[in-house]
N, C-alpha and C positions, 0 to 999 in steps of 0.2 A: 042365655045360658043357664043351664043345670048345674047345681053343684051337689058331688058327691064327700063325704068325707071317708080318707081312705089314709093307708100309711107311708108316708114321704120313706123313701129309700133313703134320701138326701138328708132329712131333716131329720129323721130318727122318730117321728111324733105324727100321729093320728091328726092331721089338717084336710080342709075342706079345699078339692081338685074343684076347676070347671073345668066347662067346653069351649074351646075355643070357637071363633066363627069357622064353619066346616066349608074349604073350598069345593070339597068333593061332592057336596051336596048330601048329606048326610044328618043336617042340621041337630036336632037334638039326641040323634041317636051314634053321632060320631064317638069311635071307640079311643081317640086321642084326648085324654084329658090333661091339664096344668095345675101343679101344687101353686095355690096363693103366696105363701110364702118365697120360695125360691124359685118358682119357674119349671120347676122339672116336669119334664113330660112323661107321660105311661099310656100307656095304650092298652086298654081293658077289650079283649078280644074273645069270641068263644074255642075253647078247644077239640080240634078233635078228631079221637084217636081210633087207627083201626089198629082191630085183631083178626090174624092169620088165624082158622082154625083147622087143621086137619082133618077130613072126612074119615080115614083109617086108624087104625090102632098101632101102626106099624110106625118105628122111628128112622126106619131107613131109607135111607134117598134113592132115588128109582137108580140112579147111575152107579151106584152101590149093589143093587139086588143083581143086576146084569151081569158082573163082573165076580169069577169065581175061580 
């Protein structure tokens, strides 16, 4: 089991978190961590942000352009 030091939201201090035995096959890279003091679970996973960029400079929706 690998230990990481994180801030526990329950204990409100920085404590070591350990990786529990993973049944999903992640082994050491399991995103689930447990606080060694209170047992609170935390999931550490990457966050993906998608941004939609418009190609043109027009801010009017296509449906509004046809109505006149």
